[in-house]
MIDOSE-1310 file (N, C-alpha, C; in nm, 2 decimals, decimal comma, always signed):
residues 93
mggs	+2,31/-3,66/-0,06/+2,40/-3,77/-0,05/+2,54/-3,72/-0,04; +2,58/-3,62/-0,11/+2,72/-3,57/-0,10/+2,72/-3,43/-0,06; +2,83/-3,38/+0,00/+2,84/-3,25/+0,04/+2,90/-3,17/-0,08; +2,95/-3,05/-0,05/+3,01/-2,96/-0,15/+3,15/-3,01/-0,19
cpdk	+3,21/-3,08/-0,10/+3,35/-3,13/-0,12/+3,34/-3,27/-0,19; +3,42/-3,29/-0,29/+3,41/-3,42/-0,36/+3,47/-3,53/-0,27; +3,41/-3,65/-0,27/+3,47/-3,76/-0,20/+3,59/-3,82/-0,28; +3,66/-3,91/-0,23/+3,78/-3,96/-0,30/+3,75/-4,01/-0,44
qelq	+3,64/-4,08/-0,46/+3,61/-4,14/-0,59/+3,57/-4,03/-0,69; +3,49/-3,93/-0,64/+3,45/-3,82/-0,73/+3,58/-3,73/-0,76; +3,66/-3,71/-0,66/+3,78/-3,63/-0,69/+3,87/-3,70/-0,80; +3,88/-3,83/-0,79/+3,96/-3,90/-0,89/+3,90/-3,89/-1,03
grli	+3,77/-3,90/-1,03/+3,70/-3,89/-1,16/+3,71/-3,76/-1,22; +3,70/-3,65/-1,14/+3,71/-3,51/-1,19/+3,86/-3,49/-1,23; +3,95/-3,54/-1,16/+4,10/-3,52/-1,19/+4,13/-3,59/-1,32; +4,08/-3,71/-1,34/+4,10/-3,78/-1,47/+4,04/-3,70/-1,59
dilh	+3,92/-3,64/-1,57/+3,86/-3,56/-1,67/+3,95/-3,44/-1,70; +4,00/-3,37/-1,60/+4,08/-3,25/-1,62/+4,21/-3,29/-1,69; +4,28/-3,40/-1,65/+4,40/-3,45/-1,72/+4,37/-3,49/-1,86; +4,26/-3,55/-1,89/+4,22/-3,58/-2,02/+4,20/-3,46/-2,11
risg	+4,13/-3,36/-2,06/+4,12/-3,23/-2,13/+4,25/-3,16/-2,16; +4,34/-3,16/-2,06/+4,47/-3,10/-2,08/+4,56/-3,17/-2,18; +4,56/-3,30/-2,17/+4,66/-3,38/-2,25/+4,60/-3,45/-2,37; +4,47/-3,47/-2,37/+4,41/-3,55/-2,48/+4,43/-3,70/-2,47
adpa	+4,49/-3,74/-2,36/+4,52/-3,88/-2,33/+4,39/-3,96/-2,31; +4,39/-4,09/-2,35/+4,27/-4,17/-2,33/+4,25/-4,19/-2,18; +4,13/-4,16/-2,13/+4,10/-4,17/-1,98/+4,14/-4,30/-1,92; +4,14/-4,41/-2,00/+4,18/-4,54/-1,95/+4,32/-4,55/-1,91
vitp	+4,41/-4,46/-1,97/+4,55/-4,46/-1,94/+4,58/-4,38/-1,82; +4,48/-4,29/-1,78/+4,50/-4,20/-1,66/+4,46/-4,27/-1,53; +4,56/-4,35/-1,49/+4,54/-4,43/-1,36/+4,62/-4,37/-1,25; +4,60/-4,40/-1,12/+4,68/-4,34/-1,02/+4,83/-4,36/-1,03
earl	+4,87/-4,47/-1,09/+5,01/-4,50/-1,10/+5,07/-4,44/-1,23; +4,99/-4,39/-1,32/+5,03/-4,33/-1,45/+5,13/-4,21/-1,42; +5,24/-4,20/-1,49/+5,33/-4,09/-1,48/+5,28/-3,98/-1,57; +5,28/-3,86/-1,51/+5,22/-3,74/-1,57/+5,28/-3,71/-1,71
medv	+5,41/-3,70/-1,71/+5,48/-3,67/-1,84/+5,49/-3,78/-1,94; +5,54/-3,90/-1,89/+5,56/-4,01/-1,98/+5,44/-4,08/-2,03; +5,34/-4,11/-1,94/+5,22/-4,18/-1,97/+5,10/-4,10/-2,01; +5,08/-3,99/-1,94/+4,96/-3,90/-1,97/+5,00/-3,80/-2,07
gids	+5,12/-3,76/-2,08/+5,16/-3,66/-2,19/+5,15/-3,52/-2,14; +5,16/-3,49/-2,01/+5,15/-3,36/-1,96/+5,29/-3,29/-1,98; +5,29/-3,17/-2,04/+5,41/-3,10/-2,06/+5,42/-2,99/-1,96; +5,52/-2,90/-1,97/+5,54/-2,80/-1,86/+5,42/-2,70/-1,86
lgfy	+5,37/-2,67/-1,98/+5,25/-2,58/-1,98/+5,13/-2,65/-1,91; +5,12/-2,78/-1,94/+5,01/-2,86/-1,88/+5,01/-2,86/-1,73; +5,13/-2,86/-1,67/+5,14/-2,85/-1,52/+5,07/-2,72/-1,47; +5,09/-2,61/-1,54/+5,03/-2,49/-1,50/+4,88/-2,49/-1,53
eili	+4,83/-2,56/-1,63/+4,69/-2,58/-1,65/+4,63/-2,66/-1,54; +4,70/-2,76/-1,48/+4,66/-2,83/-1,37/+4,64/-2,74/-1,25; +4,73/-2,65/-1,23/+4,72/-2,55/-1,12/+4,60/-2,47/-1,13; +4,57/-2,42/-1,25/+4,45/-2,34/-1,28/+4,32/-2,42/-1,26
eadt	+4,32/-2,54/-1,31/+4,20/-2,62/-1,30/+4,17/-2,66/-1,15; +4,28/-2,69/-1,08/+4,25/-2,72/-0,93/+4,19/-2,61/-0,86; +4,23/-2,49/-0,89/+4,17/-2,37/-0,83/+4,03/-2,35/-0,88; +4,01/-2,36/-1,01/+3,87/-2,34/-1,06/+3,77/-2,45/-1,02
nfgi	+3,81/-2,57/-1,03/+3,72/-2,68/-1,00/+3,71/-2,72/-0,85; +3,81/-2,71/-0,78/+3,81/-2,75/-0,64/+3,83/-2,64/-0,54; +3,86/-2,52/-0,58/+3,89/-2,41/-0,49/+4,02/-2,43/-0,41; +4,11/-2,51/-0,47/+4,24/-2,55/-0,40/+4,35/-2,48/-0,48
rike	+4,43/-2,41/-0,41/+4,55/-2,35/-0,47/+4,67/-2,43/-0,45; +4,73/-2,47/-0,56/+4,86/-2,55/-0,55/+4,97/-2,45/-0,57; +5,07/-2,46/-0,48/+5,19/-2,38/-0,49/+5,27/-2,43/-0,61; +5,34/-2,33/-0,68/+5,42/-2,37/-0,79/+5,53/-2,47/-0,76
eell	+5,60/-2,45/-0,65/+5,70/-2,55/-0,62/+5,65/-2,69/-0,59; +5,53/-2,70/-0,53/+5,47/-2,83/-0,51/+5,43/-2,89/-0,64; +5,37/-2,81/-0,73/+5,32/-2,86/-0,86/+5,43/-2,93/-0,94; +5,55/-2,87/-0,94/+5,66/-2,93/-1,01/+5,72/-3,06/-0,96
rfrt	+5,67/-3,10/-0,83/+5,72/-3,22/-0,77/+5,63/-3,34/-0,81; +5,51/-3,31/-0,87/+5,42/-3,42/-0,90/+5,48/-3,51/-1,01; +5,48/-3,64/-0,99/+5,53/-3,73/-1,09/+5,42/-3,82/-1,15; +5,32/-3,85/-1,06/+5,21/-3,94/-1,10/+5,08/-3,88/-1,07
vadi	+4,97/-3,94/-1,13/+4,84/-3,89/-1,10/+4,80/-3,90/-0,96; +4,85/-4,01/-0,89/+4,82/-4,03/-0,75/+4,89/-3,91/-0,66; +5,00/-3,86/-0,71/+5,07/-3,75/-0,64/+4,97/-3,63/-0,63; +4,91/-3,60/-0,74/+4,82/-3,49/-0,75/+4,70/-3,51/-0,66
qqhl	+4,64/-3,63/-0,68/+4,52/-3,67/-0,60/+4,54/-3,66/-0,45; +4,65/-3,72/-0,40/+4,69/-3,71/-0,26/+4,70/-3,57/-0,21; +4,77/-3,49/-0,30/+4,79/-3,35/-0,26/+4,65/-3,27/-0,25; +4,57/-3,30/-0,35/+4,43/-3,23/-0,34/+4,35/-3,28/-0,22
esls	+4,36/-3,41/-0,19/+4,29/-3,46/-0,07/+4,34/-3,39/+0,05; +4,47/-3,37/+0,06/+4,53/-3,31/+0,18/+4,50/-3,17/+0,20; +4,47/-3,10/+0,09/+4,43/-2,96/+0,09/+4,28/-2,93/+0,08; +4,21/-3,04/+0,07/+4,06/-3,03/+0,06/+4,00/-2,95/+0,17
prqs	+3,91/-2,86/+0,15/+3,84/-2,78/+0,25/+3,75/-2,86/+0,35; +3,75/-3,00/+0,33/+3,67/-3,08/+0,42/+3,69/-3,06/+0,57; +3,82/-3,05/+0,61/+3,85/-3,04/+0,75/+3,78/-2,91/+0,81; +3,78/-2,80/+0,74/+3,73/-2,68/+0,80/+3,58/-2,67/+0,77
ngsq	+3,52/-2,77/+0,71/+3,38/-2,77/+0,68/+3,28/-2,75/+0,80; +3,32/-2,81/+0,91/+3,23/-2,81/+1,03/+3,23/-2,67/+1,10; +3,35/-2,62/+1,13/+3,36/-2,49/+1,20/+3,43/-2,39/+1,11; +3,35/-2,30/+1,07/+3,40/-2,19/+0,99/+3,40/-2,06/+1,07
s	+3,52/-2,00/+1,09/+3,52/-1,88/+1,18/+3,54/-1,76/+1,09
Protein backbone atom coordinates (compact mmCIF):
# COMPACT_ATOMS: atom_id res chain seq x y z
CA UNK A 1 0.00 0.00 0.00
CA UNK A 2 2.75 2.46 0.88
CA UNK A 3 6.33 2.87 -0.26
CA UNK A 4 9.37 3.47 1.90
CA UNK A 5 8.69 7.23 1.90
CA UNK A 6 5.93 8.40 4.21
CA UNK A 7 2.96 10.12 2.61
CA UNK A 8 1.83 13.53 3.83
CA UNK A 9 -0.52 12.09 6.48
CA UNK A 10 2.03 9.60 7.80
CA UNK A 11 4.76 12.25 7.84
CA UNK A 12 2.53 14.53 9.91
CA UNK A 13 1.71 11.72 12.34
CA UNK A 14 5.36 10.80 12.80
CA UNK A 15 6.33 14.46 13.20
CA UNK A 16 3.68 14.93 15.91
CA UNK A 17 5.04 11.85 17.69
CA UNK A 18 8.61 13.19 17.52
CA UNK A 19 7.58 16.64 18.80
CA UNK A 20 5.55 15.01 21.59
CA UNK A 21 8.56 12.95 22.70
CA UNK A 22 10.89 15.97 22.61
CA UNK A 23 8.58 18.46 24.35
CA UNK A 24 6.15 16.34 26.35
CA UNK A 25 3.31 18.44 24.90
CA UNK A 26 -0.14 16.93 24.45
CA UNK A 27 -0.35 15.60 20.86
CA UNK A 28 -3.71 17.40 20.49
CA UNK A 29 -1.85 20.72 20.84
CA UNK A 30 0.66 19.82 18.11
CA UNK A 31 -1.24 21.06 15.05
CA UNK A 32 0.25 22.47 11.82
CA UNK A 33 -0.39 26.03 12.99
CA UNK A 34 1.05 25.45 16.49
CA UNK A 35 4.12 27.58 17.22
CA UNK A 36 7.10 25.45 18.16
CA UNK A 37 8.38 27.49 21.09
CA UNK A 38 5.22 29.10 22.45
CA UNK A 39 2.61 26.34 21.91
CA UNK A 40 4.59 23.10 21.74
CA UNK A 41 7.33 24.11 24.19
CA UNK A 42 10.37 23.35 22.04
CA UNK A 43 13.49 25.03 23.44
CA UNK A 44 16.84 25.60 21.72
CA UNK A 45 18.04 22.09 22.61
CA UNK A 46 14.75 20.71 21.29
CA UNK A 47 15.47 22.21 17.87
CA UNK A 48 18.65 20.14 17.68
CA UNK A 49 16.73 17.05 18.77
CA UNK A 50 14.38 17.69 15.81
CA UNK A 51 17.43 17.79 13.52
CA UNK A 52 18.65 14.42 14.85
CA UNK A 53 15.18 12.84 14.73
CA UNK A 54 14.61 13.96 11.12
CA UNK A 55 17.86 12.29 10.11
CA UNK A 56 17.15 9.12 12.12
CA UNK A 57 13.47 8.71 11.21
CA UNK A 58 13.30 10.07 7.68
CA UNK A 59 16.90 10.02 6.45
CA UNK A 60 16.61 13.77 5.89
CA UNK A 61 19.35 16.13 6.98
CA UNK A 62 18.19 19.58 7.98
CA UNK A 63 20.81 22.32 7.85
CA UNK A 64 21.31 24.22 11.10
CA UNK A 65 20.52 27.61 9.58
CA UNK A 66 17.23 26.24 8.17
CA UNK A 67 16.34 24.60 11.47
CA UNK A 68 16.47 27.88 13.36
CA UNK A 69 14.00 29.51 10.91
CA UNK A 70 11.17 27.12 11.78
CA UNK A 71 8.38 28.79 13.73
CA UNK A 72 5.45 26.37 13.35
CA UNK A 73 4.89 22.64 13.02
CA UNK A 74 3.81 23.25 9.39
CA UNK A 75 7.20 24.88 8.67
CA UNK A 76 8.98 21.65 9.62
CA UNK A 77 6.49 19.47 7.75
CA UNK A 78 6.76 21.49 4.53
CA UNK A 79 10.54 21.45 4.76
CA UNK A 80 10.62 17.67 5.27
CA UNK A 81 8.23 17.19 2.34
CA UNK A 82 10.44 19.33 0.10
CA UNK A 83 13.51 17.26 1.02
CA UNK A 84 11.77 13.91 0.94
CA UNK A 85 13.66 11.33 -1.15
CA UNK A 86 10.41 10.68 -3.06
CA UNK A 87 11.55 12.54 -6.17
CA UNK A 88 14.68 10.41 -6.62
CA UNK A 89 12.77 7.22 -5.88
CA UNK A 90 12.24 6.25 -9.54
CA UNK A 91 15.72 6.75 -10.96
CA UNK A 92 18.63 6.12 -8.69
CA UNK A 93 22.02 6.58 -10.33
